[in-house]
N, C-alpha and C positions, 0 to 999 in steps of 0.2 A: 477374286476367286470365291467360289461358293463353299460355304461351310457344309460339311457332311456329318450326319449322325453316325458315330462310331461307339462301340462298346469297349470299355476298359476293364480287364480283369485285374482285381486287386489282390495281392498276396496276403495271406492271413496275418503276417506281421504288421502290415500297414492298415488293416481293416479298422482298428480302433480310431485311426485318424480320418476315416471316411464314414463315420457313424455306423460301422459294422457291415457295410456293403461289400459283397464279393464281386459285384459287377455294377459298373456305373456307366450310363450313357451320356456322352457329351457331343456337342457340335464343334467341329474343328476342321481346319484346312491341312494342318501338319501335326506331327507328333508333339512338337513344341507347343502348339495351340491346345492340344488335348491335355497335356500336363498343366498348362497355364489355367485352363478351365477348371481342372480339379483343384488347383491351389486357391482359386478364387472362391469356389463353392465350399471347400472344406479347409478353413484356415489351419487346422491341425495338420493336414496333409502338407501344407506349405512349409510348416516347421520341420517336418520329417525330411522334406526334399532339400532343405537348405544346406545340410551338412555334406562336406565332400566325401566322407567315408561311405555314406549311403550311395552316392553316385558311383563310387568305385565298384561296389558290390551289386549294382543293379544292371540288369539287362532288360531291354524293351524290345518286344517282338511285334511286328505287324503281320498278321496272317501267317504266323510261324516263321517269319524271316527276321533275323536280328537286325535292328536298325543300324548297327555298326557296319554292316555290309551293304547298306543302302545309302541313304543320305543323312544318317544320324537323326538328330532331332528335326531336321528340315525335311524328313521323309513325308511326302504328300499322302493324304488320306482320301479314300473314297467312301461313299455311303455303304454301310454294311461291314466295313473293315473292323477287325477286332485287334485291339492292343492287349498285350499281356505284359504286365510288369513282373519281372522275376528277380528275386533276391538270391544271390549266390550264397551258399552256406559257408560261413567262415568259422574258424576256431583254431585251436592249437593244442 
């Protein structure tokens, strides 16, 4: 499969882990590849992604569609797609 260049929007809470970037472009075949590329490029991002709590409060969208309703992390990407990482607000 051919890698496609996609843009990933980073929520403000995770920006310190990606050197302050709000938007990062990566080459990827799937959502899983895109996240993997980010973790390789930004080791601090990898640390943030490792915890199960973050994964529970995280939603990932491809072109405004939640990957939970597509193929989850196996959702295929095309050139120009935009991923949005969204952290649900928690509290009590």
